[in-house]
N, C-alpha and C positions, 0 to 999 in steps of 0.2 A: 918725902914720906918714907922712902926706903931707909934712910939714915935713922929715922925714928924707930922703925921696926927693928933694925939691927941693934939699936941701943937698948930697946926693950928686951930683945932676946939675950943680950949680954948681961941683963940684970939691972939696968939703970931704972930709977924710979921716975914717975911722972914729973915730980918737982925738979929732979936733976936735969931732965931733958928740957923742961921749960926754962930753967935757969941758963942752960947752954945757949938756947935760942935768944934769950934776952941779952946775953953778953955780946951778941952779934950786932946790937943796935949801933954802936959807935963805928963799926966797920961797914955795915951794909946800909944803914939808914933806917929810919922809922917805918916807912911803907913796906920795905922788904922784910923787916923783922916781924911786923904784924902779919904779913902773908905767910911767913914760915910758921908762926905761932898758930895760925888757923889750920895749916896743914897738919901740924903736930896734934892739935885737938881732934881733927878728923880721924887720925890713926887711933887715938885713944878711944874714940867712939866705936870704931870698927872692932877694937879688941874686946869690948864689953860683951 
């Protein structure tokens, strides 16, 4: 979650952050990627 906040503070868009998480699929596996994506969406909701 802190990486998402840092990326947002650096100016990354929501789509760019989601894309970076999805690229982790082949490295971390589907369950871990989905967990990370849910954490990213939690941070997006907090930021609203």
